C-alpha positions in Angstrom: -13.3 19.5 -1.9 -15.8 18.1 -4.5 -15.6 14.6 -4.9 -13.3 14.7 -8.0 -11.1 16.8 -6.2 -11.0 13.8 -4.1 -10.7 11.1 -6.5 -7.6 12.8 -8.2 -5.9 13.7 -4.7 -6.6 9.8 -3.8 -5.3 9.0 -7.6 -2.2 11.4 -7.0 -1.4 10.1 -3.8 -1.5 6.2 -4.7 1.2 7.4 -7.4 3.1 8.7 -4.7 2.9 5.6 -2.8 4.0 3.5 -6.0 7.4 6.1 -7.4 8.5 6.0 -3.5 8.3 2.6 -2.9 10.0 1.5 -6.8 12.6 4.1 -5.7 12.9 2.3 -2.3 13.8 -1.1 -3.9 16.1 0.5 -6.7 17.6 2.5 -4.0 18.2 -1.2 -2.1 19.4 -3.1 -5.3 22.0 -0.1 -6.0 23.2 -0.3 -1.8 23.5 -3.9 -1.7 25.7 -4.5 -5.1 28.2 -2.3 -4.1 27.7 -2.7 -0.2 30.2 -5.7 1.2 27.4 -7.8 3.7 28.7 -10.0 5.8 26.5 -13.0 5.5 24.1 -13.8 8.6 22.4 -17.2 8.4 20.4 -16.6 11.7 19.1 -12.8 10.7 18.1 -14.5 6.9 15.7 -17.2 8.8 14.5 -14.6 12.0 14.3 -11.9 8.8 12.2 -14.2 7.0 10.0 -15.4 9.6 9.6 -11.9 10.9 8.5 -10.3 7.5 6.2 -12.7 6.5 4.1 -12.7 10.0 4.2 -8.6 9.5 3.5 -9.0 5.5 0.1 -11.1 6.2 -0.6 -9.2 9.5 -0.5 -6.0 8.2 -2.4 -7.6 4.6 -5.4 -8.9 6.9 -5.3 -5.9 8.9 -5.6 -3.4 6.2 -8.1 -5.5 4.0 -10.8 -5.8 7.2 -10.4 -2.4 7.8 -10.5 -1.1 4.4 -13.5 -3.2 4.0 -15.3 -2.3 7.6 -14.9 1.5 6.6 -16.2 0.9 3.3 -19.1 -0.1 4.6 -19.6 2.6 6.8 -18.8 4.6 3.5 -21.6 3.8 1.8 -24.3 4.5 4.6 -22.8 7.9 4.7 -24.6 10.9 3.4 -23.8 13.4 1.8 -21.7 11.8 -0.8 -19.0 14.3 -0.2 -18.5 12.4 3.3 -18.5 9.2 1.5 -16.2 10.2 -1.1 -13.6 11.6 2.7 -14.2 8.1 4.4 -13.4 6.4 1.3 -10.3 8.7 0.7 -9.3 7.8 4.2 -9.6 3.9 4.2 -7.6 3.9 1.0 -4.8 5.5 3.1 -4.6 3.7 5.5 -5.3 0.5 3.1 -2.0 1.4 1.1 0.0 2.3 4.3 -0.5 -1.3 5.3 0.7 -2.3 2.0 3.6 0.0 2.0 5.1 -0.4 6.0 5.8 -4.6 5.4 7.6 -3.6 2.2 9.7 -1.4 3.4 10.6 -3.4 6.2 11.4 -5.8 4.0 13.8 -3.9 2.2 15.5 -2.9 5.1 15.7 -6.9 5.5 17.0 -6.8 2.2 19.9 -4.3 2.9 21.0 -5.7 5.8 21.2 -9.3 4.4 21.4 -9.3 0.4 19.2 -12.1 0.5 17.2 -11.7 -2.7 13.9 -13.2 -0.9 13.4 -9.7 1.2 13.7 -8.0 -2.4 11.0 -10.2 -3.9 8.4 -9.4 -0.9 8.6 -5.9 -1.6 8.3 -6.3 -5.0 5.0 -8.4 -4.4 3.8 -5.7 -2.1 4.5 -3.2 -4.8 2.5 -5.5 -7.5 -0.3 -5.6 -4.7 -0.4 -1.5 -4.2 -0.4 -1.4 -8.4 -3.4 -3.5 -8.1 -5.4 -1.5 -5.8 -4.6 1.2 -8.0 -8.0 4.0 -7.5 -10.3 3.9 -10.4 -13.7 6.2 -11.0 -15.3 3.6 -12.1 -14.8 1.5 -8.9 -15.5 4.6 -6.6 -19.0 5.6 -8.3 -20.0 1.7 -7.7 -18.4 1.3 -4.2 -19.8 5.0 -3.0 -23.4 4.5 -4.8 -22.4 7.9 -6.3 -24.7 9.6 -9.4 -23.5 11.6 -11.9 -25.1 14.6 -10.0 -22.5 13.8 -6.8 -19.8 13.7 -9.4 -20.4 17.6 -10.7 
């Protein structure tokens, strides 16, 4: 697969992550709106601590892994190998943004505590902010016009 194809596939995968997460958020809101959920203050408190710790840990680990893999990719030859390495780095990074959102949504469904839903929406926004852009990829991977054709 050429570099343009890898970039196209990367954008498609990112769109899939965004759509699946927004569908999960909407589904969680629909479920909690119709379900009778018994309040459990202990679960809300413990869940809040767990959700925040997992969220921060995944974001820190994910970003550091992404950054390290990016540095490895910048020095690889040929350009297609750099693009493949970037693709894998993005998939790991996005998965580590996505996972805490799913955990927060599961806790939201169990407790109907809206801070969990807000955390999931925050992760969706973070995922949206890291949308792949061709211009950024070209700069990050030091690609030339020849590499893109």
